C-alpha positions in Angstrom: 116.4 76.8 121.1 112.8 74.7 120.4 112.2 71.1 119.5 111.3 70.1 116.2 107.6 68.5 117.0 107.9 66.2 114.0 108.3 62.0 113.3 111.8 63.6 111.4 113.1 66.7 113.5 115.9 68.5 112.0 116.5 70.7 115.1 118.6 68.6 117.6 118.4 67.6 121.3 121.3 68.4 123.5 121.3 68.0 126.6 124.3 68.3 129.2 126.4 68.2 125.9 125.6 65.2 124.4 123.1 65.0 121.5 120.5 62.3 121.9 118.3 61.0 118.7 114.4 62.1 119.3 111.2 61.8 117.2 107.5 63.4 118.2 104.1 62.1 117.3 100.5 63.3 118.0 99.7 66.8 119.9 102.3 69.5 120.6 103.1 70.3 124.3 100.8 73.2 125.4 98.3 71.4 124.3 95.2 70.4 127.2 96.6 67.0 126.8 99.4 65.4 128.5 102.7 64.5 126.8 103.7 60.8 126.7 107.5 60.0 127.1 108.5 57.0 126.1 111.4 55.4 127.2 113.1 52.4 125.9 114.4 48.9 126.8 118.0 48.0 127.9 118.9 47.3 124.1 116.2 49.7 122.7 116.4 53.0 120.8 113.7 55.6 119.5 113.3 53.6 116.2 113.1 50.5 117.9 109.5 51.1 119.1 108.5 50.6 115.2 105.3 52.1 114.9 103.9 52.4 118.4 104.8 56.0 118.9 102.3 56.7 116.4 99.5 54.6 116.9 99.9 55.5 120.5 99.7 59.1 119.6 96.5 58.6 117.6 94.9 56.2 120.2 95.7 57.9 123.3 95.1 61.8 121.5 98.3 62.8 123.4 101.7 64.0 122.2 103.8 61.1 122.3 107.9 62.2 122.6 110.2 59.0 122.2 114.5 59.5 122.4 117.3 56.8 122.2 119.2 57.4 125.6 123.2 57.8 125.3 125.0 55.0 124.0 122.0 53.8 122.0 120.5 54.2 118.7 121.9 57.5 116.9 122.9 59.3 120.1 126.2 60.5 121.2 128.1 57.1 122.0 128.8 56.6 126.1 131.7 55.7 128.5 132.6 52.4 129.3 131.7 50.9 132.1 128.9 52.1 133.0 128.4 52.5 136.4 125.9 49.8 138.4 123.7 53.0 139.3 123.3 54.0 135.9 119.5 53.7 136.2 119.5 56.2 139.0 121.7 58.6 137.4 119.6 58.9 134.1 116.5 59.0 136.2 118.1 61.6 138.5 120.6 63.3 136.6 119.2 63.7 132.5 115.9 62.8 132.3 114.9 66.4 134.3 116.9 68.2 131.5 115.0 66.1 128.7 111.2 66.8 130.3 112.7 70.7 130.1 113.4 70.7 126.9 110.3 69.3 126.4 108.4 72.1 127.7 105.1 70.2 128.6 103.3 71.2 131.6 102.3 68.0 132.1 103.8 64.8 131.6 103.0 60.9 131.7 106.2 58.8 131.6 106.0 55.4 129.9 108.8 52.9 130.3 109.5 49.7 128.9 111.8 46.9 131.0 115.2 49.4 132.3 113.0 52.1 131.2 110.1 51.5 133.1 112.3 51.2 136.1 114.1 54.9 135.0 110.6 56.2 135.0 110.0 54.7 138.7 113.6 56.0 139.9 112.7 59.5 139.0 109.3 59.8 140.3 110.6 58.1 143.6 113.7 60.7 143.7 112.6 64.0 141.8 110.3 66.3 143.2 108.3 67.1 140.0 105.1 68.5 139.7 104.7 67.6 135.9 104.5 63.9 136.6 101.0 63.3 136.4 101.1 59.4 135.8 103.5 56.5 135.0 103.2 53.5 132.8 105.8 50.8 133.9 105.7 47.9 130.9 108.1 45.0 132.4 109.7 47.0 134.6 112.8 45.8 136.8 112.5 46.6 140.7 115.4 43.9 141.9 117.6 40.6 140.1 116.0 37.4 139.5 117.8 34.6 138.4 115.5 33.7 135.1 116.3 37.5 133.8 120.0 36.9 134.6 120.0 33.8 132.8 118.1 34.9 129.9 120.7 38.0 130.2 123.6 35.7 130.3 122.0 34.2 126.8 122.3 37.1 125.0 125.8 37.8 125.9 126.7 34.7 123.9 124.0 35.6 121.1 126.1 38.6 120.6 129.4 36.6 120.5 128.6 34.0 118.4 125.6 35.0 116.0 124.8 37.6 113.9 123.3 39.9 116.6 125.9 42.8 116.5 125.0 43.1 112.7 121.5 43.3 113.8 121.8 45.9 116.1 123.9 47.9 114.1 120.9 48.7 112.1 119.7 50.8 114.7 123.0 51.8 116.9 125.5 53.6 115.9 127.9 51.9 118.4 126.5 48.5 118.8 129.1 47.2 121.0 128.8 50.3 123.4 125.0 49.7 123.3 125.3 45.9 124.4 128.2 46.0 126.7 126.7 49.2 128.4 123.7 46.8 129.3 125.0 43.4 129.7 128.3 43.9 131.8 126.1 45.8 134.4 123.3 43.4 134.4 125.9 40.6 134.6 128.1 42.3 137.2 128.9 40.3 140.2 128.0 42.9 142.5 124.6 44.2 140.6 123.0 40.7 141.6 122.0 42.4 144.9 120.7 45.5 143.4 117.2 46.4 144.5 115.6 49.2 143.9 111.8 48.5 145.0 112.2 51.3 148.0 111.6 54.2 145.3 108.0 52.4 145.0 107.5 54.2 148.4 107.8 57.4 147.1 105.7 57.5 144.1 102.4 59.9 144.5 101.5 59.7 140.9 98.7 56.8 139.6 100.5 54.1 137.8 99.6 51.1 135.2 101.9 48.8 135.5 101.7 46.5 132.4 103.9 42.8 132.1 103.4 39.6 129.7 102.3 36.4 131.7 105.2 34.8 129.7 108.1 37.3 130.2 111.4 35.5 129.9 113.4 38.4 131.9 111.2 38.7 134.7 108.2 37.3 137.4 105.1 39.1 137.8 106.6 39.9 141.3 108.0 43.0 139.5 105.0 44.4 139.2 103.1 43.2 141.9 105.3 45.0 144.6 104.3 47.9 142.6 100.6 47.0 144.0 102.0 46.3 147.3 104.4 49.2 148.2 102.2 52.2 146.0 100.7 54.5 148.2 99.4 55.6 144.8 96.6 54.3 142.6 97.9 51.1 140.8 96.3 49.6 137.8 97.3 45.9 136.9 97.3 44.6 133.2 98.8 41.2 133.0 98.7 39.7 129.1 98.7 36.4 128.3 100.6 34.9 125.5 103.1 37.7 125.8 106.7 37.8 126.8 108.9 40.7 127.6 107.8 43.4 124.7 104.3 43.3 124.9 104.0 46.7 123.1 105.3 44.6 120.0 103.9 41.2 120.7 99.9 42.6 121.8 99.9 46.1 120.5 96.3 46.4 120.9 95.9 44.8 124.3 98.4 47.8 125.4 97.0 50.7 123.3 93.7 49.7 125.0 95.1 49.7 128.7 96.5 52.7 128.2 94.0 54.7 126.3 91.5 53.8 129.5 94.5 54.7 131.9 94.3 57.7 130.5 90.9 58.5 130.4 90.4 57.5 134.0 93.1 60.2 134.8 92.0 62.9 132.9 88.7 62.1 135.0 90.3 62.1 138.1 92.2 65.4 137.2 89.0 66.9 135.8 86.9 65.6 139.5 90.2 67.4 141.3 89.8 70.8 139.6 85.7 70.8 140.3 86.6 70.1 144.0 89.3 72.0 144.5 
């Protein structure tokens, strides 16, 4: 069944029996422009991107597809505990089916935080020629003490403040959404988690974005992309910005992304001419 390409779709998206919340903005797949797929952060959802998807579609001239992973937003709940390799499983076992359902010939994966890691893991583990580029915003490739300390603070906040009630405004199952993220990151065995080797297998251009004051990760998280990638990498470090550049400094992000896509289109046009 074809997706309802609108900001308030009526047609469900079901992947392997799981119904996922989604929304669409800008040009439909099949148009000349690539389709951008937004992959949310560890406590995010389709709605928590706020007005950014619509602004991105307008600024970049592309279609934008955003969805909530299982266990987040209004998507079906997930089983707990999640496996420690849940990001790899999401990238390899679920995301390909989501892309199939969208039906575009060219994609740009745009991930934030855990979503950026999932995007990178997909590009590094799945041979998918539809992926033409990636935008990795505040990605995680390995754990850092500073990030784990912030995640531990979040556990305290969820237990002692109104964080659960605030999350319930956006998540059908706020307990499952929180624990599915927090319990994995704070698991003793997860401290050794490191997926930086996936960068070695990425073969598409990358725009790496990070706030200079990101509380969940140092600039080493994007510097490793520049160090290890065989494909072209553009770096955008945003001053006076923490972990959510698209909300804290949206103009800087939109300008960087639109410029990157312009470069990508010029590169692909030149490649076609010389083929």
